[in-house]
C-alpha positions as CSV (number, residue, x, y, z in Angstrom):
1,M,0.1,0.0,0.0
2,F,2.8,2.7,1.1
3,S,4.8,1.8,-2.4
4,G,1.6,2.5,-4.2
5,F,0.9,6.1,-2.8
6,K,5.1,6.5,-3.0
7,N,4.8,5.6,-6.9
8,F,2.0,8.2,-7.0
9,L,3.8,10.9,-5.0
10,M,6.9,10.6,-7.4
11,Q,5.0,10.8,-10.6
12,G,6.5,13.7,-12.7
13,Q,3.6,15.7,-13.5
14,L,2.3,15.6,-9.7
15,V,6.1,16.9,-8.6
16,V,5.8,19.5,-11.5
17,V,2.5,21.0,-10.0
18,A,4.4,21.1,-6.5
19,V,7.3,22.4,-7.1
20,G,5.3,25.3,-9.2
21,L,2.7,25.4,-6.5
22,S,5.4,26.4,-3.8
23,I,7.4,28.8,-6.1
24,A,3.9,30.6,-6.6
25,L,3.2,30.5,-3.1
26,A,7.0,32.4,-2.3
27,F,6.1,34.7,-5.6
28,S,2.9,35.8,-3.8
29,T,4.3,36.7,-0.7
30,L,7.0,38.7,-2.3
31,I,4.6,40.6,-4.5
32,S,1.8,40.9,-1.8
33,T,4.9,42.8,0.1
34,F,5.8,44.9,-2.8
35,T,2.6,46.1,-3.1
36,T,1.9,46.7,0.4
37,A,5.1,48.7,1.1
38,V,5.6,50.5,-2.6
39,I,2.2,50.3,-4.7
40,T,0.0,51.4,-1.9
41,P,2.0,54.5,-0.6
42,L,2.4,55.5,-4.3
43,V,-1.5,55.3,-4.8
44,R,-2.1,57.3,-1.4
45,A,0.6,59.8,-2.7
46,A,-1.3,60.4,-6.1
47,G,-4.7,60.5,-4.1
48,G,-3.3,63.7,-2.2
49,G,-1.7,61.5,0.7
50,G,-4.3,61.7,3.3
51,V,-5.9,58.9,5.3
52,T,-8.0,58.1,2.3
53,G,-5.8,58.6,-0.6
54,L,-7.8,57.6,-3.6
55,G,-11.5,56.8,-2.1
56,F,-14.3,58.3,-1.0
57,T,-17.1,57.9,1.9
58,V,-20.4,56.5,1.8
59,R,-22.7,57.2,4.8
60,G,-19.5,56.8,7.1
61,Q,-18.1,53.8,5.2
62,L,-14.8,54.1,3.4
63,V,-14.5,53.0,-0.1
64,D,-10.9,52.2,-0.2
65,L,-9.9,52.6,-3.7
66,N,-6.3,52.5,-2.7
67,S,-6.5,48.7,-1.8
68,L,-8.2,47.8,-5.4
69,I,-5.8,49.5,-7.2
70,S,-2.9,47.5,-5.2
71,A,-4.5,44.2,-5.6
72,I,-5.0,44.9,-9.8
73,V,-1.4,45.8,-9.8
74,Y,-0.6,43.1,-7.6
75,F,-2.6,40.6,-9.7
76,V,-1.0,41.6,-12.9
77,V,2.8,41.6,-11.4
78,F,2.0,38.1,-9.8
79,V,0.9,36.4,-12.9
80,A,3.6,38.3,-15.2
81,V,6.6,36.7,-12.9
82,I,4.8,33.4,-12.8
83,Y,4.8,33.5,-16.4
84,F,8.0,34.6,-17.3
85,A,9.9,32.8,-14.3
86,I,8.2,29.7,-14.6
87,V,6.1,29.3,-17.8
88,V,8.5,30.7,-20.5
89,P,11.7,28.4,-19.1
90,Y,9.4,25.4,-19.1
91,R,7.7,25.7,-22.4
92,S,11.5,26.0,-23.5
93,Y,12.7,22.9,-21.8
94,Q,9.8,20.9,-22.9
95,R,10.7,21.8,-26.4
96,K,14.2,21.0,-26.1
97,R,12.9,17.6,-25.2
98,G,10.7,17.3,-27.9
99,V,7.1,18.0,-25.9
100,A,4.7,20.6,-26.8
101,V,3.3,22.1,-23.9
102,F,0.9,25.6,-23.5
103,T,0.4,25.7,-27.5
104,E,-2.7,25.6,-29.7
105,P,-4.6,22.4,-29.2
106,A,-4.7,20.3,-32.3
107,P,-7.3,20.7,-34.8
108,T,-10.6,18.5,-34.4
109,K,-14.1,18.0,-36.3
110,A,-17.4,17.4,-35.2
111,C,-19.8,14.7,-36.2
112,P,-22.6,15.7,-38.6
113,A,-25.0,13.1,-36.8
114,C,-24.8,13.9,-33.3
115,L,-22.8,17.2,-33.5
116,S,-20.2,16.2,-30.9
117,D,-16.9,18.3,-31.2
118,G,-13.4,17.8,-30.3
119,L,-13.2,14.0,-32.6
120,P,-9.6,14.3,-34.1
121,L,-9.2,15.1,-37.9
122,E,-8.2,11.3,-38.5
123,A,-11.0,9.5,-36.5
124,T,-13.2,7.3,-38.9
125,K,-15.8,7.0,-36.4
126,C,-17.7,9.0,-33.8
127,R,-16.6,8.0,-30.1
128,Y,-20.2,9.2,-29.0
129,C,-22.9,7.5,-31.8
130,G,-20.7,5.3,-33.5
131,T,-21.2,7.2,-37.1
132,A,-18.8,6.3,-39.5
133,L,-16.9,9.4,-40.5
134,T,-15.8,10.3,-44.2
135,V,-14.3,13.5,-45.5
136,E,-16.0,14.7,-48.7
137,E,-13.8,16.1,-51.5
138,S,-14.3,19.8,-50.3
139,G,-12.8,18.9,-47.1
140,G,-15.7,18.9,-45.1
141,L,-17.2,15.7,-43.1
142,A,-20.2,13.8,-44.2
143,A,-22.4,11.1,-42.5
144,P,-22.7,8.0,-44.9
145,A,-26.2,7.6,-46.5
């Protein structure tokens, strides 16, 4: 039982996901601190430097636009860092190994009988309804009569 669990944990994709998640959490903390310590004070200063900065009150409740702008900046910076620090190098590494990742999906076709999408172009039979598929001369699909 334990050896099966160990084999499950040591699968390549699971390890990649675990490492990616750990790195993402570390970047998240770093970028959160950056937006709290740098971006939020700059936004407050741009809004007049008062207690509210960019914001207003409605019936005594503060609508804090500083936090919203900081969260948007945080999200954009976080996604950019993840993309350029993890996705681009990983895609390059996998391309060198001959594996295509994060690419456009392969073209597919639809079954004319049941209208199911996602069938491979080379499919000769629909996996959902079993209809035999043929290719017309014009390149479209047709179900045999």
